[in-house]
C-alpha positions as CSV (number, residue, x, y, z in Angstrom):
1,M,-57.9,-5.1,-23.1
2,G,-54.5,-4.6,-25.4
3,K,-55.3,-2.8,-28.6
4,K,-57.4,0.6,-28.2
5,C,-61.2,-0.4,-28.7
6,R,-63.3,1.6,-30.5
7,L,-65.6,3.2,-27.9
8,I,-69.4,4.2,-28.7
9,A,-71.2,5.9,-25.8
10,C,-74.8,4.9,-26.3
11,E,-77.3,7.6,-23.6
12,E,-75.7,10.8,-24.4
13,A,-77.9,14.1,-23.5
14,W,-78.5,16.2,-25.7
15,S,-80.9,19.4,-26.0
16,I,-81.8,22.4,-28.8
17,P,-82.4,25.7,-27.7
18,E,-86.0,26.1,-28.1
19,V,-87.1,23.2,-26.3
20,A,-84.8,24.5,-23.3
21,A,-86.6,27.7,-23.9
22,E,-90.3,25.2,-24.0
23,L,-88.8,23.3,-20.9
24,K,-88.8,26.9,-18.6
25,K,-92.2,27.5,-19.4
26,V,-92.9,24.1,-18.2
27,A,-90.5,25.3,-14.8
28,N,-93.0,28.2,-14.2
29,S,-96.1,26.7,-14.7
30,P,-98.5,25.3,-12.4
31,T,-97.8,21.4,-12.6
32,Q,-97.4,19.2,-10.3
33,S,-95.7,16.8,-12.2
34,A,-92.6,14.6,-10.8
35,D,-90.5,16.2,-13.5
36,K,-91.1,20.0,-12.0
37,L,-88.1,19.7,-10.0
38,L,-85.4,18.6,-12.2
39,V,-86.6,20.8,-15.2
40,K,-86.9,24.1,-12.9
41,G,-83.4,22.9,-11.9
42,I,-82.1,22.9,-15.3
43,Y,-83.9,25.3,-17.3
44,D,-84.4,28.1,-14.7
45,A,-81.7,27.9,-12.2
46,E,-82.3,31.2,-10.8
47,V,-85.4,30.5,-9.1
48,D,-84.4,26.7,-8.6
49,T,-85.4,25.5,-5.2
50,S,-84.7,21.4,-6.1
51,G,-80.5,21.9,-5.9
52,Y,-80.2,20.5,-8.8
53,G,-79.4,24.1,-10.6
54,K,-76.2,24.0,-8.7
55,M,-74.6,21.2,-11.4
56,D,-75.6,23.3,-14.1
57,F,-75.9,20.9,-16.9
58,L,-77.9,22.8,-19.4
59,G,-74.2,24.5,-20.8
60,G,-73.5,20.3,-21.3
61,L,-77.0,19.6,-23.0
62,L,-76.9,22.2,-25.6
63,D,-73.0,21.8,-26.7
64,V,-71.6,20.0,-29.0
65,E,-68.6,21.2,-30.3
66,E,-66.9,23.5,-27.2
67,Q,-67.0,21.0,-24.3
68,R,-68.3,18.2,-25.4
69,L,-66.1,17.1,-28.9
70,P,-62.6,18.0,-26.5
71,Q,-63.9,15.7,-23.3
72,M,-64.4,13.0,-25.9
73,D,-60.8,13.6,-27.4
74,Q,-59.2,14.2,-24.1
75,Y,-60.6,10.8,-22.5
76,G,-60.7,8.6,-26.0
77,V,-64.1,7.9,-26.6
78,D,-64.9,7.7,-30.6
79,M,-68.9,8.5,-30.8
80,H,-71.7,9.9,-28.6
81,L,-75.2,8.3,-29.4
82,L,-77.0,11.5,-29.0
83,T,-80.7,11.3,-27.1
84,L,-82.6,14.4,-26.4
85,T,-82.9,14.4,-22.8
86,A,-85.8,13.7,-20.3
87,P,-88.5,14.9,-20.2
88,G,-88.2,15.1,-24.3
89,V,-91.1,16.7,-25.6
90,Q,-93.6,14.8,-23.5
91,M,-94.7,17.2,-21.4
92,F,-95.9,20.1,-24.1
93,D,-99.3,19.5,-25.7
94,A,-99.4,16.9,-28.8
95,D,-99.3,19.8,-31.3
96,T,-96.2,21.4,-29.7
97,A,-94.5,18.3,-29.0
98,T,-95.0,17.3,-32.5
99,D,-93.3,20.4,-34.0
100,L,-90.2,20.5,-31.9
101,A,-89.5,17.1,-32.0
102,A,-89.4,17.4,-35.7
103,L,-87.0,20.4,-35.4
104,A,-84.8,18.5,-32.7
105,N,-84.6,15.8,-35.2
106,D,-83.2,18.1,-37.8
107,R,-80.8,19.1,-35.9
108,M,-79.5,16.3,-34.6
109,A,-79.1,15.0,-38.2
110,E,-77.5,17.6,-39.3
111,I,-74.5,17.3,-36.3
112,C,-74.4,13.7,-37.4
113,A,-74.1,14.7,-40.9
114,K,-71.2,17.3,-40.1
115,Y,-69.2,15.0,-37.9
116,P,-70.6,11.1,-39.0
117,K,-67.3,9.7,-37.1
118,R,-68.2,11.3,-33.6
119,F,-72.0,11.5,-33.5
120,A,-74.8,9.3,-33.9
121,G,-78.6,9.8,-33.0
122,L,-81.7,8.4,-31.8
123,G,-85.0,10.6,-32.8
124,S,-87.8,11.7,-30.9
125,F,-91.6,11.8,-31.5
126,A,-94.5,13.0,-29.7
127,P,-96.1,9.5,-28.4
128,H,-99.6,11.8,-27.2
129,S,-99.9,11.5,-30.9
130,P,-99.4,8.3,-31.6
131,K,-100.4,8.7,-35.4
132,R,-97.9,11.5,-36.3
133,A,-95.3,10.4,-34.0
134,A,-95.5,7.2,-36.8
135,K,-95.0,9.2,-39.5
136,E,-92.0,11.2,-37.7
137,V,-90.8,7.6,-36.9
138,E,-90.4,6.8,-40.9
139,R,-89.3,10.2,-41.5
140,V,-86.3,9.7,-38.5
141,M,-85.1,6.5,-40.1
142,G,-85.5,6.8,-43.8
143,E,-85.2,10.6,-44.8
144,L,-82.9,11.8,-41.6
145,K,-81.4,8.4,-41.1
146,L,-81.0,8.4,-37.5
147,N,-80.1,5.4,-35.6
148,G,-83.1,4.4,-33.7
149,L,-85.7,6.6,-31.5
150,V,-85.7,7.7,-28.0
151,V,-88.9,8.5,-25.5
152,N,-89.3,9.2,-22.1
153,G,-91.5,6.8,-19.8
154,H,-94.5,7.5,-19.6
155,T,-96.6,10.3,-21.4
156,N,-99.6,11.7,-19.1
157,G,-99.4,8.4,-17.3
158,D,-100.0,6.1,-19.8
159,Y,-97.9,3.4,-20.5
160,F,-96.6,1.5,-23.1
161,D,-98.8,-1.3,-22.8
162,D,-101.8,0.6,-24.2
163,Y,-103.1,-0.6,-27.6
164,R,-103.6,3.7,-28.5
165,F,-100.0,3.4,-29.1
166,W,-99.5,0.9,-31.8
167,P,-99.3,2.6,-34.7
168,I,-95.6,3.9,-33.2
169,F,-94.3,0.1,-32.5
170,E,-96.0,-0.9,-35.9
171,A,-93.6,2.0,-37.6
172,A,-90.8,1.5,-35.3
173,E,-91.1,-2.8,-36.4
174,A,-91.4,-2.1,-40.1
175,T,-88.3,-0.1,-40.3
176,N,-86.2,-2.1,-37.5
177,A,-85.9,1.1,-35.5
178,T,-84.5,0.1,-31.7
179,I,-87.0,2.4,-29.3
180,Y,-84.8,3.7,-26.0
181,I,-86.9,4.1,-23.4
182,H,-85.3,6.9,-20.7
183,P,-86.5,7.7,-17.7
184,R,-88.7,10.3,-16.5
185,G,-90.2,11.6,-13.1
186,P,-93.0,9.0,-12.1
187,S,-96.4,9.2,-12.8
188,D,-98.8,11.0,-10.8
189,T,-100.6,7.5,-9.8
190,L,-96.5,6.4,-8.8
191,K,-94.9,9.7,-7.1
192,G,-95.8,9.5,-3.5
193,P,-93.4,7.9,-1.5
194,L,-90.6,8.7,-4.1
195,M,-90.8,12.5,-3.9
196,D,-89.0,12.8,-0.8
197,Y,-85.0,12.9,0.1
198,G,-83.6,12.4,-3.4
199,M,-85.8,9.8,-4.6
200,D,-87.6,11.6,-7.1
201,S,-85.2,10.7,-9.9
202,A,-82.1,8.7,-10.5
203,M,-81.4,7.4,-7.1
204,W,-84.4,5.5,-7.2
205,A,-87.9,6.8,-9.0
206,Y,-86.3,6.8,-12.6
207,G,-85.9,2.8,-12.4
208,V,-88.8,2.6,-11.0
209,E,-90.8,4.1,-13.7
210,V,-88.7,2.2,-16.4
211,G,-89.3,-1.0,-15.0
212,T,-93.1,-0.4,-14.5
213,N,-93.3,0.4,-18.0
214,M,-90.7,-2.5,-19.3
215,L,-93.2,-5.1,-17.1
216,R,-96.3,-3.8,-18.3
217,M,-95.2,-4.3,-21.5
218,M,-93.9,-7.7,-21.3
219,A,-97.1,-8.9,-19.1
220,G,-99.3,-7.0,-21.2
221,G,-98.3,-9.1,-24.6
222,V,-97.4,-5.9,-26.8
223,F,-94.2,-8.5,-27.7
224,D,-97.0,-10.7,-28.7
225,R,-98.2,-8.4,-30.9
226,F,-95.1,-7.3,-32.1
227,P,-92.7,-9.9,-32.1
228,D,-89.4,-8.3,-33.6
229,L,-90.0,-4.7,-31.7
230,K,-86.6,-3.9,-29.8
231,I,-86.4,-2.1,-26.9
232,C,-83.5,-0.6,-24.9
233,V,-83.3,0.7,-21.4
234,G,-80.5,1.6,-19.7
235,H,-79.1,2.2,-16.3
236,M,-77.9,-1.9,-16.3
237,G,-81.6,-2.6,-17.3
238,E,-83.6,-0.3,-14.7
239,M,-83.5,-3.0,-11.8
240,V,-85.2,-5.6,-13.9
241,P,-82.1,-8.2,-14.8
242,F,-81.6,-8.3,-11.1
243,F,-84.9,-9.4,-10.3
244,I,-86.0,-11.2,-13.7
245,W,-85.9,-14.5,-11.8
246,R,-88.9,-13.6,-9.4
247,I,-90.8,-11.4,-11.6
248,N,-90.4,-14.7,-14.4
249,F,-92.1,-17.2,-11.7
250,M,-94.7,-14.6,-10.4
251,N,-96.0,-13.7,-13.9
252,S,-96.5,-17.5,-14.4
253,R,-98.5,-17.7,-11.6
254,S,-100.3,-14.6,-12.0
255,Q,-101.2,-16.6,-15.6
256,K,-102.2,-19.6,-13.9
257,V,-104.8,-18.2,-11.7
258,G,-106.3,-16.0,-14.0
259,R,-104.7,-12.8,-12.7
260,A,-102.5,-12.2,-15.8
261,P,-103.3,-12.1,-19.5
262,K,-101.6,-16.0,-21.1
263,T,-98.8,-14.8,-22.8
264,E,-96.8,-16.2,-25.7
265,R,-93.8,-16.7,-23.9
266,S,-92.3,-15.9,-20.6
267,M,-91.1,-12.8,-18.8
268,E,-88.1,-13.9,-18.8
269,E,-87.8,-14.3,-23.1
270,Y,-89.0,-11.3,-23.5
271,F,-86.6,-9.6,-21.8
272,K,-83.8,-11.7,-23.4
273,D,-85.4,-11.7,-27.1
274,N,-87.3,-7.8,-27.0
275,F,-84.7,-5.7,-24.6
276,V,-81.2,-4.8,-24.7
277,F,-79.7,-2.3,-22.0
278,T,-77.1,0.0,-21.2
279,T,-74.2,0.8,-18.7
280,S,-75.1,4.2,-17.8
281,G,-74.8,5.6,-14.9
282,V,-73.7,2.2,-13.1
283,E,-70.0,1.5,-13.0
284,D,-70.3,-1.6,-10.8
285,P,-68.1,-4.4,-12.2
286,L,-69.9,-6.7,-9.7
287,A,-73.4,-5.3,-11.5
288,L,-71.7,-5.4,-14.9
289,R,-70.5,-8.9,-15.0
290,Y,-73.7,-10.1,-13.3
291,A,-75.9,-8.9,-16.2
292,I,-73.7,-10.3,-18.6
293,D,-73.5,-13.7,-17.2
294,R,-77.3,-13.4,-17.0
295,M,-78.4,-12.1,-19.9
296,G,-75.5,-12.7,-22.1
297,V,-73.0,-10.1,-23.2
298,E,-74.9,-9.9,-26.2
299,N,-77.7,-7.7,-24.8
300,V,-75.1,-5.0,-22.7
301,I,-74.4,-1.8,-24.0
302,W,-71.6,0.6,-22.6
303,A,-72.8,4.0,-21.9
304,I,-71.5,7.2,-20.1
305,D,-74.9,9.4,-19.5
306,Y,-73.2,12.8,-19.8
307,P,-73.6,15.3,-18.8
308,Y,-75.5,14.0,-15.9
309,Q,-72.6,11.3,-15.6
310,P,-68.7,12.5,-16.2
311,M,-66.8,11.2,-18.8
312,K,-63.4,9.6,-17.2
313,P,-65.0,7.3,-14.3
314,A,-67.3,5.9,-17.1
315,V,-64.3,5.5,-19.8
316,D,-62.1,4.4,-16.9
317,F,-64.9,1.7,-15.3
318,I,-65.4,-0.1,-18.5
319,E,-61.6,0.1,-19.7
320,N,-60.6,-1.5,-16.5
321,F,-63.6,-4.0,-16.4
322,A,-62.1,-7.3,-16.6
323,C,-63.7,-9.9,-19.2
324,S,-62.5,-11.4,-22.3
325,D,-61.2,-9.1,-25.5
326,E,-64.7,-10.6,-26.9
327,E,-66.7,-9.5,-24.4
328,M,-64.9,-6.3,-24.2
329,H,-65.4,-5.8,-28.1
330,A,-69.2,-6.3,-27.8
331,L,-70.1,-3.9,-24.9
332,C,-67.7,-0.9,-26.2
333,H,-68.8,-1.1,-29.7
334,G,-70.3,-4.4,-31.7
335,N,-73.6,-4.2,-29.6
336,A,-74.0,-0.7,-30.5
337,E,-73.3,-0.7,-34.2
338,R,-75.7,-3.8,-34.5
339,V,-78.5,-2.4,-32.7
340,F,-78.6,1.4,-33.7
341,R,-77.2,0.9,-37.4
342,I,-73.5,2.5,-36.5
343,A,-71.5,2.0,-39.3
344,A,-68.2,-0.8,-38.3
345,E,-64.7,0.6,-38.5
């Protein structure tokens, strides 16, 4: 691609010891949540039976300076957009979740202030306390000057088409904050056949979970109420771009026969107007070319998904992707700068 392109990776997981300690309690609780498999593997590897503990993700999540920065330097990654890793604070009670989200946001702001050229960050909030979450959104975007927001799929089985979450969307829209919806384990009403053969997480269930949330928001009219709300999702759009024709057609049919509410725009229009998506964890050039050609390069952003995905293959993937210089700059940094309010260089 000629002169080196600025590389901003836009879904890079991170955590703090206090959140890790609370998730270790969750790992040893009687919860039947689908998230427990991954949580136990990461936060209580001594008693892990899922196999996730062998991957040793926790060190990468808690670290910024000792492992992460040297790897970024080694592979030419200019910046990580940090996100509090899934399931974030959403498995905690509302008070604990609110307090820990604020603490994580403070720590993230400190990192971004210390390394302004290397790290940007998305603030967290507790969606199960929507009014307090809205206040935290305002603090994240105002006082802390972070770059947007991150949340993890459903909360206690509730999806974002529910009007109870509207205070959060009002605050996000008012502050021009993009909300990154990251996957977590499938809700109790969805998880049944997804819990075998390693399907419970990134192989399949994560895309099903976030895709379901996305479609409920579009079909439920959320973007009629909040037309300027911007949502980002990962993993090449969580399968939605590849199924958008059929989604659009079937929703139009459902509206005609009264099985879905009338909406002001089509599902495809909502997806193109209100969503962007990253490449995180999908290093397939055919999928990326389709995504650009079908949805527009302005809606696609490069990401690694560190530490769950290694840096080098993700960098090799994007640097060897066949595209124009304009597309490369949009993918690698231009879209990230615009969507997440990162200063251009």
